[in-house]
Structures are given as C-alpha cells and as structure tokens.
N, C-alpha and C positions, 0 to 999 in steps of 0.2 A: 389607597397605601395603607399598609400595614402598624401597628408600629413600630416593630423592628426596623420597618424600610424608611421611617421619619428617624429614628433615632441614626441611623446610620447616615440620611442625605444633612443631618447637622452636625458632624460630624465633620463633614467633607466639605460642606460648604460652607462652614465660619471661619473669617482669620484666624491664625495661630496666637497673632499677639494683641488684646483690644483694645482702644486708643478707654482713659479713663473718661472720658463724655460720654460712653456710653453704655461704659455700666452705671455711668447716675441713670442716662435716660433709660435701661431698662428696667432696672427697679425703683424707675420712681421717687431721684435722688440718695437712696439708701432707707425707699419708709421706712417704718417703722412695723406696718401694717402689712407691709412684703416678705416679718424677715419668718423665717422658715424653722431656724434650726442657731446654737448656737454652742460655743466650744472655748475651749483653755486657749486655742488662737485664732479665733473671730466667729462673726456673726455670718451664716449663710439668711438669704433674701432669694427671692423669685424675682427671677429677672423673663420677662415678657419680652421675646422678639420683637423685630417689626414688624411689619404686614408683608414688604419682603421677601421675608423669613420664615413665613407663613404664620403669625402672630404663638411659634411652638415657646414651647418654656425653657429656661434651663435653671440653675442652683445656681447662685454665687457666692461664694466667702469670702468676704474682706477680709483681709489679713491690717492684721492691727497695722498704722505709721512707720516704716520705718523698719521693720522687719529685717535682722541680723541676718545677714548671708554672712559663711566662716570664709575666712578668707580662701582664694585658687578657686571658691567656684563662680559662678551667673547666674542670677535666678532662669533665664532662660534659655540655657542647653539644662540645667536639671530639672526643669518641670518639664522641655521639650522632653526628656529620659522620662518622664512620669508619664506621659500622654502614651505613648510605645508601648505602656503592659494595658492587658488582654487581660482579665478573665471572669469569666460568669459573675466571681462571688467581692468583685473591686470594683469598686465608682469609678465610670468612666471623666476619665479626665479630657476637653475637649476642646477648649483654649483658655486664656488670662491675660490677663492686663497689670503690663509692671512700666510704669509713668512715671517721670519725679515732675511735682509742680511746686508751682510758686504758694506759700502761704500765709495769709498776716496774722500775725500771732502779739498775746499785749506779753510785756517782761520789761522786767520792773520800771512799771508806771508811764514804758511808751512802745506803739505798736514798729512789730522787723516786720519784716518780711523775712520768712525761711520756705527750705527748699525740705519737700515730703516727699517718700515715697508713697505712691496710690499704686498697692499690688492688690490679685482677686486671683482666687482660682474657682474656673468653671467647670460644673459638671454635670452631665446628664439632672433634668429631671425626674425623680421618680417620687412618684406622686403620693404614694402610704406615709412621708419622713421616714421621719427616725424612729427609731427598737421601744426609745422611750417614753416617746409618744400611748402608745398601745400599752405598754411593761406597767405605765404609771398611770394612765389618765382614761383608760380603753381595758380595762381588766379582760372583758370577757369575749371579746373578738379574733381572741388566737385560743385556737380547743393545743391538743397535746402533741398534736399531729403535726401540727405549724410549727410549733416550738420545738421540735424537733429539728424538721429541716434546717430551722433559724440559727441553731445548732453546729447544723453537721454541714451547711453551709458554709459559719464563720470559720470552721475546721481545713472545708479545705479553701480559702480565700488564706488564709494564713498562714498554712503549707505553701501557698505558691507561694507568697512576698518573702516564708521564709527560708525555703531548701531548693527553686524553683528558677531562681535568679540568679547572674551571675555574683551577684553579692547580699547578704541580706537584709531586706526591709524592716525597721525596727521599730515598729505601730509606739508604742509608750504609751497610750491610750487611752486604749481598745478600751471604751463607755458602750452603754444603750445609743448616746446619741453622738456616733460614729460610724452607729450601723445603720445604713437604707434599706426601706424595702418595696423592690418594684410592685408589680399588679396582684402580681401570684406568691407575693409574701416569698421571695428570693434576697436574702438580704446581701449587698453591699458594701464594704468598705472602706469605708471616707476618712478624708485626713488621714493615710497613707504614706504617701510620703515628703514629709513634716519634720521626721528625726533628719533623712537628708536635705533636705533643701535649706532650713534653719541649726543645723547638726545636733547629734545625739547629748550636748550640753547644757545646751543652750534650749534646744526640747523641753527638758529634763526640768533646766528647773519654770519654764513656761506650766509646768503641770504640774508641780510645786507649791508654787507660789500665786498663781494667779488665783484670787475664790470671786465665789457669786454662782460658777458655772456649770457644766454636768456634763 
C-alpha cells in the first residue's frame, strides 16, 4: 500500500469523534517523550494507533483545558467544517476529541471535583516535523530550491484559506512551528482553523499573552 493510500485509509477508518481515553492511550498518556512540537494553542504529540489500525501514526494536538468556544458555536460543528477542507498545502484534520470529564483539584486547602473539557485535534502525521526544527537546528538540510518550494507552498496554502473559501480563515499566528513538512518537503499549514474555532479576539489573546512558545 502506498503512503497516499495509507493516509486516505486512515481518514476513512478513524471515527470522527474519539474518546479522551483513546487519546491518552495512543500518546502514552501525553508523554513528554512523544512531544512533536508546541504552539500558543497547545502541545502536539505523536499518536501511535493500535494494531487494528496498522500501528499507523497521527499527530495529536492537545488544546488547553476548557478552551473557550464563542457563543453560538459548537466545537463539534466547527471542527467538522474544518475537516472538510482539503488542500495540498494545508494539514489534513482527520479526527478530534471533545469530552467533558471530572477532575479532582485542590482549592483553598480542600479537594474538589470540577468539570474540565478535554479537547484534541488529530492531524495526519508528517515525518519531517515542523519547519522551525529545520531552520534553527538543521541549517544544512534545505538548499535554496527547497526553501523556495516551501515559501511557494505556504503562499498557495494562504491563498486557499483567504480567497478560496466561503469566508476567509485568518491564521493569526503563522510561524515556522505551524508549518509542517511531508517527506517531499511540501509545506502544510497547521493551526489554520483555530481563529474560527475560538474566535479572532480569543485567538489574539492567546498569541499576545502566552509566553515561552514558538
């Protein structure tokens, strides 16, 4: 089976909404050794699917607990719309998790039970990782032709998001860590729908106020 066929099969066989327990299982309980990268919106982990799915891998972005969704919107509906977007230079969203859970926390010296929302976005796994790792850690892997190819692909992806949809998707945090690369150095824009998912004002607050992330 070719890589393309494997990816198409993955998108068609995974359930749309995955349970939080499954997210923890495939990421080894969000183990730091599985971390692929991070952004102002959350941490990306390598998820290894079970044998029934052929031990394939997906990229799991775990969003901050109780990430706010604007009034009048639902997480499931917005993510489902984002999953329908297909473009060569946009990372494909294949599944998600959005589940309320009980959590014990300490408050004013007492342990209390609170409701938290576990939200994850599941993308196709891209072996070369994010662009920042190659720009800052491996300066010899990309010649000028490859760099131009990446720049050109990013421009095509942005044109698609800004001009070819019913309503423009404004990224608001396009940085090297949000550009992922496939085996052929084709760039894919990640985090492309979070401004729509959380609202532009909330997204702006994330990008301005969160420190220590690339």
